[in-house]
N, C-alpha and C positions, 0 to 999 in steps of 0.2 A: 531596679533594686532599691528598696527603701532604706533610709537611714533611721536608726533608732536613736531617740534622744534620751540620754540618761541624765536623771537629776542627781546632781552631786549632793551629798548630805550637807545640811547646814552646819556651819561651825557655831561655837558658843556665842560669839559676838552677834552673828546674824539672828540667832534665836532670841537673844536678849533685846536686840533692836526691834524685832517683830513683836515681842511681848510688850515692850514699852509703847509701841504704836497702838496696840490693842488696848492696853490699859488706859492710855490717853483718850482714845475714842470712847471707851466705856465710861470714863469719868465725865466726859463732855455730854454724853447721852443722859447720864444721871442728872447732871445739872439742868439740862433742858426739861427733863421730866419733872424735876423739882420746881421748875418755873421761877428760879431765882428768888427763893423764899426769904431772902434777907439774911442769909448766913454771912455775907460779906459786909454787913453794915457796921459802921463804927459803934463802939460801945456807948458813946455819949448820947445817942438817940434815945428819947424816952419811949415808953410803951405806947403812948397815944399816937405819936408820929409813925411808929412802926405799923400799928394797926391801920392807920389811915392809908399808908402806902400799900399795904397788903390788899386793902379793899379796892384801891385804885387799880392795882395790877390785876385783880380778879375781874373787875369790870372791863378792863381792856382785853383780857383773855376771852371773856364772854363775847365782847363786841367782834373780835377777830374771828372767833368760831362761827358766829352768826353770819358774818360776811362770807366766809368760806363755804358754809352750808348753802347760803342763798345762791352763790355762784355755781356750785355743783348742781343744785336743783334746776337752775336755769340752763346749764350746759346739757343736762340729761333729760330735760323736760319732765321733771317729776312734780306731781302735785304735792302740796303741803300735807295732805291727809296720808299719803303713802309714806312720806318721810317720818311723820309723827308716829305712825304704826311701827315702822322700822326702829325708831329710837326707843319706843316703849318696850318692844320685844328685846332689844339689846340690853336695856336696863334690867328687865326681868331675868334674863339669862346670866346677868352678872358680867357681861362682856365690856360694859362701860360703867363708869361710876358717876 
């Protein structure tokens, strides 16, 4: 004979806790997508230093992307021509920016 497992309904505290966890995770994901664009910077920084920092961050992101891409190409034994074609296709389809 099998036992049936009944899920008891969530109380309001549990619902609120789950919502907060989801909200926190969503906020963190948005921060990562934003790439730390300088929203947390102190107001005394001038525009030139902000722009220089943004450029440095962009260069670092590009470097990390290239590293990951080269590692994947090596792992899957893909020639650069195939990857280049794939990237152009994804750009044309609007799948990546």
